[in-house]
N, CA and C of each residue as an Amber inpcrd file, in Angstrom:
protein
   315
 252.7070000   3.3330000 319.1270000 253.4400000   4.5270000 318.8170000
 254.4530000   4.7940000 319.9240000 255.6790000   5.1020000 319.5140000
 256.7520000   5.3710000 320.4650000 256.7340000   6.8450000 320.8260000
 256.6650000   7.1180000 322.1180000 256.6690000   8.5090000 322.5840000
 257.8480000   8.6740000 323.5320000 258.6380000   9.6640000 323.2530000
 259.7890000   9.9550000 324.0950000 259.5590000  11.2590000 324.8390000
 260.0160000  11.2840000 326.0700000 259.9350000  12.5280000 326.8330000
 261.0190000  13.4720000 326.3240000 260.8990000  14.7200000 326.6540000
 261.8980000  15.7060000 326.2790000 263.2620000  15.3170000 326.8460000
 263.2680000  14.8340000 328.0660000 264.5300000  14.4110000 328.6960000
 265.1570000  13.2560000 327.9250000 264.3530000  12.2770000 327.5290000
 264.8670000  11.1380000 326.7690000 265.4340000  11.5930000 325.4280000
 264.7630000  12.5240000 324.7720000 265.2590000  13.0290000 323.4930000
 266.5710000  13.7820000 323.6760000 266.6920000  14.5830000 324.7380000
 267.9310000  15.3180000 324.9910000 269.0900000  14.3700000 325.2890000
 268.8250000  13.3450000 326.0690000 269.8630000  12.3480000 326.3570000
 270.2940000  11.6610000 325.0670000 269.3450000  11.2650000 324.2390000
 269.6700000  10.6030000 322.9710000 270.4880000  11.5220000 322.0680000
 270.1100000  12.7740000 321.9670000 270.8530000  13.7180000 321.1340000
 272.2490000  13.9650000 321.6790000 272.3740000  14.0230000 322.9950000
 273.6790000  14.2160000 323.6140000 274.5960000  13.0400000 323.3170000
 274.0680000  11.8460000 323.3850000 274.8730000  10.6540000 323.0960000
 275.2380000  10.5600000 321.6280000 274.3700000  11.0360000 320.7550000
 274.6130000  10.9540000 319.3190000 275.4970000  12.0810000 318.8090000
 275.5870000  13.1900000 319.5140000 276.2840000  14.3780000 319.0350000
 277.7320000  14.1120000 318.6250000 278.5430000  13.3940000 319.4130000
 279.9140000  13.1630000 318.9740000 279.9870000  12.3950000 317.6570000
 279.1430000  11.4140000 317.4730000 279.1570000  10.6460000 316.2310000
 278.7170000  11.5010000 315.0650000 277.7390000  12.3640000 315.2840000
 277.2610000  13.2290000 314.2100000 278.2980000  14.2700000 313.8360000
 279.1230000  14.6720000 314.7730000 280.1180000  15.7030000 314.5220000
 281.3470000  15.1610000 313.7970000 281.5130000  13.8570000 313.7590000
 282.6810000  13.2690000 313.1220000 282.5800000  13.3400000 311.6050000
 283.7190000  13.5670000 310.9800000 283.7850000  13.5410000 309.5240000
 283.6490000  12.0970000 309.0490000 283.3780000  11.8920000 307.7670000
 283.3180000  10.5110000 307.2560000 284.6190000   9.7380000 307.4960000
 285.7650000  10.4030000 307.3220000 287.0510000   9.7260000 307.5600000
 287.1830000   9.3120000 309.0180000 286.7840000  10.1940000 309.9330000
 286.8550000   9.8690000 311.3580000 285.9160000   8.7190000 311.7000000
 284.7480000   8.7040000 311.1120000 283.7990000   7.6100000 311.3410000
 284.3580000   6.2920000 310.8220000 284.9720000   6.3150000 309.6330000
 285.5730000   5.0850000 309.0980000 286.7380000   4.6330000 309.9740000
 287.5320000   5.5840000 310.4640000 288.6420000   5.2510000 311.3530000
 288.1640000   4.6370000 312.6490000 287.0850000   5.1770000 313.1880000
 286.5150000   4.6070000 314.4130000 286.0230000   3.1930000 314.1480000
 285.3550000   2.9870000 313.0260000 284.8630000   1.6500000 312.6860000
 286.0310000   0.6760000 312.5420000 287.1110000   1.1190000 311.8910000
 288.2900000   0.2620000 311.7540000 288.8320000  -0.1030000 313.1340000
 288.9530000   0.9020000 314.0010000 289.4820000   0.6510000 315.3480000
 288.5940000  -0.3130000 316.1190000 287.2890000  -0.1120000 316.0440000
 286.3630000  -1.0100000 316.7490000 286.4590000  -2.4340000 316.2150000
 286.6010000  -2.5730000 314.9170000 286.6380000  -3.8900000 314.2840000
 287.9640000  -4.6100000 314.5110000 289.0690000  -3.8650000 314.4420000
 290.3800000  -4.5030000 314.4220000 291.2260000  -4.3190000 315.6730000
 290.8770000  -3.3620000 316.5050000 291.7710000  -3.0220000 317.6090000
 291.1390000  -3.1520000 318.9980000 289.8150000  -3.0920000 319.0550000
 289.1290000  -3.0060000 320.3500000 289.1810000  -4.2890000 321.1700000
 289.6190000  -5.3890000 320.5810000 289.7770000  -6.6150000 321.3840000
 290.7960000  -6.4040000 322.4940000 291.7910000  -5.5610000 322.2030000
 292.8670000  -5.3510000 323.1630000 292.9570000  -3.9120000 323.6640000
 292.7460000  -2.9450000 322.7710000 292.9030000  -1.5300000 323.1070000
 291.5630000  -0.8820000 323.4060000 291.5870000   0.0620000 324.3290000
 290.4460000   0.9570000 324.4680000 290.5280000   1.9110000 323.2900000
 289.4440000   2.0370000 322.5490000 289.4470000   2.9010000 321.3740000
 288.5320000   4.1090000 321.5830000 288.1990000   4.3930000 322.8410000
 287.3470000   5.5420000 323.1370000 288.0110000   6.4200000 324.1880000
 287.2650000   7.3530000 324.7200000 287.8160000   8.3250000 325.6670000
 287.7850000   7.8840000 327.1280000 287.1190000   6.7790000 327.4600000
 286.9280000   6.4910000 328.8840000 287.2350000   5.0720000 329.3360000
 286.9520000   4.0820000 328.5350000 287.0630000   2.7050000 329.0310000
 288.5160000   2.2500000 329.1190000 288.7930000   1.3310000 330.0320000
 290.1450000   0.7640000 330.0880000 290.3450000  -0.2190000 328.9410000
 291.5850000  -0.4440000 328.5870000 291.8860000  -1.4340000 327.5500000
 291.5730000  -2.8230000 328.0800000 290.9170000  -3.6660000 327.2670000
 290.6410000  -5.0400000 327.7020000 291.9180000  -5.8180000 328.0360000
 292.9930000  -5.5520000 327.2920000 294.2950000  -6.1590000 327.5650000
 295.1440000  -5.0920000 328.2470000 295.5130000  -5.3240000 329.4940000
 296.1640000  -4.2820000 330.2920000 297.4380000  -3.7210000 329.6640000
 298.1980000  -4.5260000 328.9160000 299.4470000  -4.0330000 328.3200000
 299.2160000  -3.2470000 327.0350000 297.9960000  -3.2270000 326.5270000
 297.6780000  -2.4910000 325.3030000 297.2780000  -1.0620000 325.6660000
 298.0200000  -0.0670000 325.2030000 297.6950000   1.3060000 325.6050000
 296.3560000   1.7610000 325.0250000 295.5960000   2.5150000 325.8000000
 294.3650000   3.0950000 325.2550000 294.7110000   4.0530000 324.1160000
 293.9050000   4.0510000 323.0760000 294.1650000   4.9360000 321.9380000
 294.1690000   6.4060000 322.3440000 293.4060000   6.7590000 323.3760000
 293.3410000   8.1620000 323.7900000 294.6580000   8.6600000 324.3630000
 295.5990000   7.7470000 324.6850000 296.8910000   8.1620000 325.2240000
 298.0160000   8.0930000 324.1970000 297.7440000   7.6110000 323.0020000
 298.8100000   7.4540000 322.0120000 299.4990000   8.7730000 321.6870000
 298.7380000   9.8680000 321.6370000 299.3470000  11.1610000 321.3090000
 300.3250000  11.6270000 322.3900000 300.2410000  11.0560000 323.5910000
 301.2030000  11.3780000 324.6420000 302.5300000  10.6680000 324.4020000
 302.4890000   9.5710000 323.6730000 303.6940000   8.7850000 323.3980000
 304.3260000   9.1350000 322.0590000 303.4750000   9.4350000 321.0660000
 303.9320000   9.6860000 319.6980000 303.0890000  10.7980000 319.0830000
 303.6980000  11.6670000 318.2690000 302.8510000  12.5470000 317.4660000
 302.0300000  11.6540000 316.5180000 300.7340000  11.8090000 316.5180000
 299.8610000  10.9040000 315.7660000 300.2690000  10.8090000 314.2980000
 300.6770000  11.9240000 313.7050000 301.0570000  11.9230000 312.2960000
 302.2170000  10.9690000 312.0180000 303.0890000  10.7700000 313.0080000
 304.2520000   9.9070000 312.7940000 303.8890000   8.4300000 312.7610000
 302.6720000   8.0950000 313.1340000 302.2480000   6.6910000 313.1100000
 301.9270000   6.2090000 311.6960000 301.7700000   7.1210000 310.7470000
 301.4030000   6.7440000 309.3800000 302.3970000   5.7570000 308.7890000
 303.6690000   6.0320000 308.9440000 304.6950000   5.1380000 308.3790000
 304.6310000   3.7600000 309.0240000 304.4620000   3.7220000 310.3330000
 304.3760000   2.4330000 311.0270000 303.1580000   1.6490000 310.5500000
 302.0260000   2.3360000 310.3580000 300.8290000   1.6470000 309.8630000
 301.0350000   1.1230000 308.4490000 301.7700000   1.8580000 307.6200000
 301.9920000   1.4440000 306.2330000 302.9530000   0.2600000 306.1500000
 303.9920000   0.2950000 306.9710000 305.0080000  -0.7510000 306.9110000
 304.6250000  -1.9690000 307.7380000 303.7430000  -1.7760000 308.6670000
 303.3390000  -2.8690000 309.5430000 303.8550000  -2.6460000 310.9420000
 302.9880000  -2.8390000 311.8980000 303.3910000  -2.7140000 313.3000000
 303.6190000  -4.1180000 313.8330000 304.8110000  -4.3400000 314.3280000
 305.1820000  -5.6380000 314.8800000 305.6650000  -5.3830000 316.2980000
 305.0890000  -6.0600000 317.2370000 305.4700000  -5.8290000 318.6310000
 305.9830000  -7.1110000 319.2510000 306.5630000  -6.9670000 320.4220000
 307.1440000  -8.1030000 321.1030000 306.1690000  -8.9750000 321.8590000
 304.9490000  -8.5060000 322.0760000 304.0360000  -9.3580000 322.8270000
 303.1570000 -10.1660000 321.8730000 302.8650000 -11.4070000 322.2100000
 302.2050000 -12.3250000 321.2850000 300.7390000 -12.0000000 320.9910000
 300.1150000 -11.1860000 321.8060000 298.6930000 -10.9060000 321.5820000
 298.4640000  -9.9290000 320.4320000 299.4780000  -9.1530000 320.0460000
 299.3140000  -8.1500000 318.9890000 299.6470000  -8.7570000 317.6420000
 298.6670000  -8.8160000 316.7580000 298.9500000  -9.3570000 315.4260000
 299.7290000  -8.3480000 314.5960000 300.4950000  -8.8450000 313.6510000
 301.1670000  -7.9750000 312.6890000 300.1180000  -7.5390000 311.6680000
 300.1540000  -6.2900000 311.2780000 299.1960000  -5.8240000 310.2850000
 299.7600000  -4.6450000 309.5250000 299.2410000  -4.4350000 308.3230000
 299.5880000  -3.2970000 307.4860000 298.2920000  -2.6830000 306.9900000
 298.2270000  -1.3640000 306.9690000 297.0370000  -0.6670000 306.4990000
 297.3130000  -0.0530000 305.1380000 296.2670000   0.0620000 304.3170000
 296.4290000   0.7510000 303.0400000 296.3280000   2.2570000 303.2920000
 296.7180000   3.0840000 302.3200000 296.7370000   4.5360000 302.5460000
 295.3980000   5.1250000 303.0210000 294.2900000   4.6550000 302.4790000
 292.9890000   5.1720000 302.9250000 292.7080000   4.7930000 304.3750000
 293.0340000   3.5700000 304.7540000 292.8310000   3.1410000 306.1360000
 293.7090000   3.9410000 307.0900000 294.9330000   4.2280000 306.6720000
 295.8430000   5.0230000 307.4980000 295.2500000   6.4120000 307.7300000
 294.8120000   7.0420000 306.6530000 294.2160000   8.3760000 306.7650000
 293.0260000   8.3550000 307.7240000 292.1580000   7.3800000 307.5470000
 290.9550000   7.2940000 308.3760000 291.2940000   7.0490000 309.8410000
 292.1900000   6.1080000 310.1010000 292.5360000   5.7880000 311.4880000
 293.2350000   6.9650000 312.1580000 294.1610000   7.6170000 311.4590000
 294.8160000   8.7880000 312.0380000 293.8120000   9.9070000 312.2950000
 292.8580000  10.0780000 311.3900000 291.8150000  11.0840000 311.5960000
 291.0380000  10.7880000 312.8680000 290.7110000   9.5250000 313.0770000
 289.9810000   9.1480000 314.2930000 290.8630000   9.3430000 315.5350000
 292.1200000   8.9160000 315.4780000 292.9990000   9.0560000 316.6360000
 293.1230000  10.5120000 317.0570000 293.1330000  11.4240000 316.1040000
 293.2340000  12.8520000 316.4300000 292.0150000  13.3350000 317.2120000
 290.8610000  12.6930000 317.0210000 289.6740000  13.1040000 317.7760000
 289.7930000  12.7320000 319.2570000 290.7050000  11.8400000 319.5810000
 290.8750000  11.3740000 320.9550000 291.9240000  12.1810000 321.7230000
 292.6130000  13.0830000 321.0360000 293.6640000  13.8720000 321.7040000
 293.0950000  14.7900000 322.7560000
């Protein structure tokens, strides 16, 4: 039988709270970011980007209003550095990813 101390339960609940507070769209957006973007970008609030030239997602709102990224995601983001693949998102993926990015502002 697994027995947890009160402290262990509080730590677990504290770690789970942000995920529990996310809407389904935000959760799907986070999953998309982890699956497709985390190789190069930091997709959370604290870690550095694995690829130094890839901006952390938590800073994107400082460069662009997040809502304005929808068109770029729909048409495809193409960059000058070879590590970034070209990609296009469908409308549901755009909504989900933008919802997640807003949680990082």
